[in-house]
N, C-alpha and C positions, 0 to 999 in steps of 0.2 A: 504494500500500500504506500503510494507516494503522492498524496494529494498536494496541491499548492497551498501552503499555509497563508499566503497573501490573498487568496481569493475570498470574496465576501459573499455570504449567502444573502438572499433577498431580505431587505429590511434592516440589515446590520450597517454599522458605521464603517466607512472606508478606513483602511490602515493609515496611521499617521505618516507624513512624509519622512522617509528615513535619511534624507541627505545630510541633515545637520548632525544626527547621531553618528553616521558613518564617517563624516568629515572629522568630527571630534575624536573618534576612535583611531582614525588614520593618523591624526596628529600625535596621539599618545604613543602609538606604535613607532612613529618616527623618532620621538623623544627617547624611547627606550633603546631603539637601535643605535642612536647616537651615544647614549650612556655606555653601551656595550661595544662601541667601536674600539678595536684593539689599539689604534694609533691615537685617536682623539677623544676617547671616552673617559669615563670616571674610573679612577683606580679602584675605588671601593666597589662599585657596581661590577667591574670586571672580575673581581675576586669571588663574587658570589656564585654559589652552586644551589642545586635543588635542596640539598641537605642544610646548607647554611641559612637558607631562607625560611626553613620550617618555623622557627620562633616568630618571625614576622607575619607569616600567614595566620598563625594562631592568634597573635596579638591583634591583627587587623579584624579578624572575624569576631573576636570578643568585643572589640570597640564598636563594630557595627551593631551587635546585639545590645550593647549598653545605650547607644543612641536611640535604638528602637524603644527600649524600655522607658527612656526619659521623654519620648515624643518630641525629640529635637530634630526638626527637618534639616536645618543648616548643618548640624553635626553629622546627621545621617548621610547627607549628600557627600560631605567631605570624606567620611570613613568608607563609604562605598567606593569612592575614587581610589582610596588607598588599597582597598581589597582588589579592585580591578587592576591596579598596577602590578600586584603580585601575580595575577593570572597572565598578564602580558609579559612580565619579566620571565616567568617560568617557561612560557611558550618560546620566548626568544632564546633562552638557554638550550632548550631541547632542539630548536631549529639549527643552532650552531653545531650541534652534535648529530644532525640529520636523523633525529629520532621521530619527532612529530612537530607540528607547528600550530599557530593560532587558528588557521583555517580548519585543520583537522579537528581541533577541540570544538569549534563552533558547529561543524557538520556533525560531529559525533553526538552532541547534546540535542541538536535538532532532530536527528534520526531517532534517538531514544524517545523524545517527546512525541513524535509522530507514532511510533510503535506502541507506546504506552497510553495513548489517548485515542483508541479506535472510535469511541463515542463522539469525538469531535471531528476527526478527519475521515471517518468512513463515508462512503457515498450515501446520499439521502435515503436510498432504498434499503440500506443495511439496518436491521433492527436496533443495533447499538447506537445509531445516530439519533434516536429519540431522546437520549439522556443528555441534553445540552442546556446551557444557560443557567441562570440563577435559580430557576425553579426545578432543576434536575436533582437527582439522587446522589449526593456526594459520598454516601456510605458505599453505594454500588461501585462508584469510581475507585474508591480505596481498595475494595475487594478485587476488582479487575486489575488494578495496578500491581497488587501483591501476587496475583496469579501469573501475570506476565513476567514479573521479576523471577518467580520460581521457575518458569519455563526457560527463561534466559540462563539461569544458573544451572539448570539441568543440562541444557545444550552445551554450555561451557564445560561442565564436568565430563560430558560424553566426549567432547572434542579432546580434552586433556587426556582422558583414558585411552583414546584412539592413538594419540601421538606418543604417549608414554605408558603403554599398557603394563609395564612391569613396575611402575613407581608406586610406592606406598601411599603417596598423597592421592593418587587417582583412585585407589581402592577405598581409602577412607572417605573420599568425597561422595561416593555412592552409598556408603554405610551411614553417614550422619550428615545429610544435606543441609538441615537447618543450622546445625552447629557450625558447619563450614561457612555458610553464608553470614552468620552472625559474627564469626571470628574475623572475617574479611571486613564486615561493615563497621565494627567498633574499633578496629585496629588503630585508626588515627584519631579516635574521639577522646575527649576528656573522660576520665573515669566515671564521673557522675552521669554524663550523657550516655556512655556505653552501658552502664548498669540499667538505665531506663529502657534502652532499646532491647537489651537481652531479656529483661523481666517481662516486657510487653509481648515479645515474640514467643517466649517460652509459654506464657499464659495462653496465647492464641492456639498454640500447639497442644494444650491440655495439661501442661505442667503448672497447676494452679491450686490454691487453697479453696476450700468450700465456701468460706466466708471471711469477713474482715477480722473476726475474732481469732481465727487461726493465724492470721498474719501477726496480730498483736502478741499472741502466745509465742510466736517465733522471735519477735523483737525482744521480749523479756528473757527468753532462753539465751539469745545471743549476747544480751547485756550482761547476764550472769557469767557467761563464759569469758567475756571481755574483762570483767572485774577480776576474775581468777587469774587470767593471763597477765594483767597489769601487776598484780601482786607478785607473781612469779618473776616478772621482768625487774621489779624493784629489788628483789633479793638476789637474782642471778646475773642481772645485767644484760640478759639476752632478750631483745625486744622483738625478735622475729615473730614469735607466736602471738604476742599482743597486737602486732600490726595486722596479722591475718584476722584475728578476732574483731579488730576495729573495722576492717573491710567487710566482714560478715554483717556487723551491725548496720553499717551504712547501706549495704546492698538491701538488707531487709527493710530499712526505712524507705528506700526508693520504692519498694513494693507497696508499703503503706500509702505513699504518695499516689501511686498508680491506681490503687483501689479507690482513693478519694478524689481522683481527677485533679490532683495538684501537681504542678511542675516543680520538681525538686531543685532544678537549676535556678528557676525564678525565685523560689523560696529562699535559697541560700544567698542569692544576689541581693534580695531585699534585706536580709539580715545583715549582710556586710554594709549596706548603705545606712541602715538604721544605727548600727553600732558606731560607724564613723561619725554620724550626725551627733549622736549622744556624747561620744568620746571627745569630739571637738569642743563641745560646750563645757565638759569637765575641764579640759585643758585651758580653755579661755578663762574659766572661773579661777584657776590657779596660776594665771599668768604664764602658762606654757610649761610649768615645772611641777611634775608630780612626785619628785623625789622627797622622801621623808614623810609623806602623808600617810595617815593611818587608813586602814581598810574601811573603818566606820565613816571617816570623812569622805573618802572616795565614793562609797556606796550612797551616802546622802546626796552628794552632788549628782550622781548617776540618776537617782530617783527624781531629783529636781529637773534634770535635763529631759527625762521622759515626760514629766508633767508639762513642761513648757512646750515640747513638740506636740503633745496631744492637744493642748489648748490652741496652739497655732493652727493645727489641722482642722479643729472644730470651727475656728473663726473663718478659715478659708472656705470650708464647706458651706457655712452659713452665707458668706458673701456670694459664693457661686450660685447657690440656690436662689438668692434674691435677684441676681442679674440674669437668670435664665439658663438654658442648656449650655454646657461648656463647649468651647470650640477646640479644645485640646484633642488632637487626633489620637493620642494615647488612651483617652477615656473610652473610645469605642473599639479598641483593639481587644480581641479575645486573648485569654490566658494571662 
């Protein structure tokens, strides 16, 4: 299936003029090409490799997420630009080594989107074509997406087995397809996001508690094991077991979040923000110097900071209610 994604069905709006976007992207490509020029480029940029840029890719992705959380369009535009730079820079490095290029990246994702959206790009006579637009069934789309991904993974495993029939990896791929897919999917994710993905997919496959009470029982069990491991670590100095038990607690709490429909990453990010907000007020109250202060004094200032923030939030909410619906785009964003 290779429909024209630019074609517009009757009654739809025409695609926006792409010339400005393409010109701006071409300018960025030219800038990166100059930065990587062996004779006239930037020494720092010329030293970079795929591996050396990994911290910057992660940093920029997290800064994009932070801008989204705060509903800051100006910041989001800037951070998306930084993330786009990483894509173009990686493509340039790969092109220098004749491995792949930006055109291949773009064609690859376009082909994937066409393949995984048969309900959008199928001919009008196709039954799948009925599930379109804002009134369509998004749950059905998700199921179809996962089915197509599973088919792609099975095809890739079959191809690997055919090219390397004696390899252990090929035989394991057919024995544990879900584990293989999840291992590949979470390999580059932060641990918390990886735990969320693993627990969700394992539950879909049937590896699940009967109810939330069972999850809470597991949380308390893991907490007790962590306490024991911490005591062992304090006496023996060996922290490896305690670290494993801490991971078990965190993974189980991710399952609690999944059962409650809560995003653990968003929850922890919110806690980080609230802590820094409160801590900054404690610092300010003490002139920036916490040394020599008693725990009681610090705790009192912490409670005072919490009360101040709560009062300010209530005042903001009252003012917002009095002036009508908010125009903050973050207020209408799910999750």
